[in-house]
KOLVO-208445 format. One line per 8 residues: number of its first residue (from 1); for each residue x, y, z of C-alpha. Coordinates in steps of 0.001 Angstrom, whole numbers. Layout:
// residues N
NUM) X/Y/Z; ...
END
This chain:
// residues 232
1) 47959/-30255/23163; 44878/-31232/20652; 41384/-31911/21462; 39984/-35307/20478; 35834/-35659/18999; 34039/-35317/22661; 31601/-38137/21108; 33845/-41263/21022
9) 32218/-44588/20518; 33913/-47438/21785; 33581/-50704/19662; 35655/-54082/18964; 37444/-54287/15782; 36246/-56625/13244; 38586/-56555/10198; 40384/-54195/7998
17) 38576/-54890/3795; 40880/-52058/2944; 43871/-49573/3629; 41665/-46583/4499; 38645/-48451/5700; 37572/-50561/8937; 34648/-52197/10279; 34045/-52555/14118
25) 31008/-53931/15957; 28955/-52323/18923; 26203/-53783/20515; 25460/-56547/18013; 25876/-53421/15070; 28612/-53620/12535; 30380/-49675/12062; 32180/-48983/8855
33) 34165/-46095/9369; 37508/-44216/8056; 41055/-45169/8936; 43055/-42145/8068; 46583/-44261/8701; 47781/-46382/5361; 50255/-48332/7316; 50037/-51870/8108
41) 49137/-51746/11952; 49191/-55432/11633; 50167/-54998/15549; 47492/-53177/16430; 44308/-54273/14155; 43870/-57230/15986; 40186/-58886/15532; 38658/-57877/19286
49) 40737/-54549/19584; 39527/-51920/21280; 38830/-49069/19049; 37373/-45626/19570; 35265/-44237/16634; 33603/-40659/15975; 30820/-40107/14040; 31948/-38228/10925
57) 30973/-34095/10974; 30523/-34228/7142; 28507/-36744/5583; 28480/-35541/1704; 29481/-38551/-877; 31366/-40664/1917; 30958/-44407/2414; 31822/-44663/6069
65) 29474/-42841/9094; 32537/-43095/11478; 35995/-41729/11639; 38693/-44185/13672; 40167/-41930/15796; 42030/-44406/18778; 42886/-47985/20049; 43604/-49206/23207
73) 45765/-52153/23686; 47265/-53513/26494; 45944/-50340/29070; 48011/-47727/26530; 45766/-45277/23925; 47368/-44938/19986; 46102/-42418/17793; 45708/-44115/14429
81) 45619/-40727/12535; 47552/-40184/10499; 46685/-36066/10117; 47096/-35495/13411; 50767/-35314/14114; 51149/-32010/11971; 48449/-30070/14107; 50304/-31414/17509
89) 53615/-30159/16209; 52064/-26770/15038; 50371/-26166/18496; 53770/-27220/20346; 55519/-24772/18201; 53054/-22182/18979; 53440/-22899/22518; 57171/-22585/22435
97) 57476/-26424/24096; 59874/-27616/21177; 62774/-26883/22588; 65208/-27269/19126; 62718/-25270/17534; 62589/-22467/20423; 61817/-19028/18805; 60777/-20371/15374
105) 57373/-18562/14183; 55602/-20835/11229; 56100/-19515/7598; 54395/-22026/5594; 52660/-25096/5266; 52960/-28222/2343; 56006/-26564/1108; 57640/-27574/-2398
113) 60664/-28888/-2572; 62087/-30748/-5254; 59550/-33241/-6323; 57838/-33039/-3012; 56258/-31305/-296; 57475/-30901/3101; 55322/-30156/6299; 56936/-26781/7426
121) 58302/-24508/6548; 60024/-22394/9871; 61521/-18602/10869; 63727/-17955/13639; 65639/-14859/14509; 69065/-14535/13003; 68643/-18069/11458; 68441/-19679/7873
129) 64845/-21047/7035; 64180/-23972/8308; 62172/-26921/6483; 60407/-29517/9150; 58817/-32956/7706; 56999/-34705/10312; 56107/-38322/10447; 53110/-40407/12313
137) 55028/-43455/14316; 52593/-46005/15806; 54899/-49404/15846; 56499/-49791/19400; 57978/-53343/20290; 59637/-53350/24039; 59580/-49403/24334; 61574/-49013/21048
145) 59567/-46925/18226; 59845/-48146/14820; 59755/-46305/11745; 58410/-46889/8789; 55849/-49994/9729; 55847/-50542/5991; 58321/-49783/3127; 57827/-45936/2529
153) 59915/-44871/-900; 58143/-41307/-296; 59867/-41492/3421; 63204/-41923/1619; 62065/-39031/-632; 61601/-36788/1795; 64969/-37435/3695; 66634/-36660/529
161) 64927/-33328/-143; 65651/-32433/3078; 69745/-33508/2404; 69410/-31177/-445; 68078/-27932/1179; 70818/-28598/4012; 73246/-28554/1487; 72227/-25355/375
169) 72342/-23604/3451; 69176/-24484/4846; 68080/-25415/8488; 66321/-29073/7635; 64827/-31430/10245; 62704/-34513/10040; 60402/-34947/13428; 59078/-38413/14030
177) 55651/-38252/16213; 55125/-41245/18902; 51174/-41559/18735; 51583/-43454/22178; 53068/-43116/25416; 55077/-46333/26081; 58130/-45371/23901; 61468/-45001/25054
185) 63061/-44410/21978; 63040/-44434/18172; 64895/-46307/15354; 64387/-46942/11545; 62541/-50325/10799; 65767/-51941/9174; 63871/-55423/8225; 60564/-53507/6879
193) 62334/-51057/4845; 66127/-51019/4806; 66358/-48351/1944; 64570/-45861/4660; 67084/-46869/7162; 70372/-46482/5343; 69070/-43004/4068; 68076/-41422/7253
201) 71420/-42084/8104; 72880/-40438/5464; 70769/-37811/6212; 71556/-37181/10218; 75325/-37478/8650; 74848/-34467/5831; 73528/-32544/9023; 69903/-33154/8565
209) 68001/-33109/12512; 66290/-35847/13258; 63994/-35912/16686; 61297/-38110/18480; 58514/-37223/20707; 56020/-39504/22569; 52620/-38361/23091; 50025/-38728/25993
217) 47054/-39986/24460; 43332/-40158/26297; 40140/-39994/25192; 39754/-36401/25493; 42993/-35328/24281; 46725/-35763/22468; 49710/-34144/23498; 53449/-34376/22949
225) 55001/-34618/26377; 58649/-35882/25981; 61584/-36012/23858; 63189/-40073/22895; 66200/-41248/22311; 67078/-41670/18419; 69128/-44431/17876; 70497/-45011/14268
END
């Protein structure tokens, strides 16, 4: 479980001037907020959407006074912070609540692998080191979570790095954290990024482990609650 900022401000989404900036309204005042999610989010960031902002903890040279934390759509809270899944994975690993990684301990983060950096390096007793890449998912249609919501050459490159590591005897895994509760399965977004879809199928066939988890989210906390089926 990861705690969210305690002083969230409910506001109404107005516009997204660029990938990392959101303009919202609250009581006639316009609030400019940083958005830590470079995805398209076109099915979420609709005019009038209910968003939750947190005052920025450090101002410095920032141009925005707030951070976008959550969005609420049809009663479902959705996290819009693509950095959060790494924290969720680390917390669940420490708590021993991730069945595929039971007994593993964290060795390092942001680990160099080829031309990339992968999120985690784990070690389990009597097991080879395990490289893990975590991906954030926010797009869900009819219970089916889809990744990515925009073409991602970086995502495909990470999968190829995992394949290379597995071929050298390491354990390798991709973990998709669905930052909402209404998903029952996950699949690659074939229409948006056919290259990623074919690469993840190739990776799975080569022995890379693929997992997905959905989250429970409320205005106070985010927690991983259950694995969901991965459909490749």
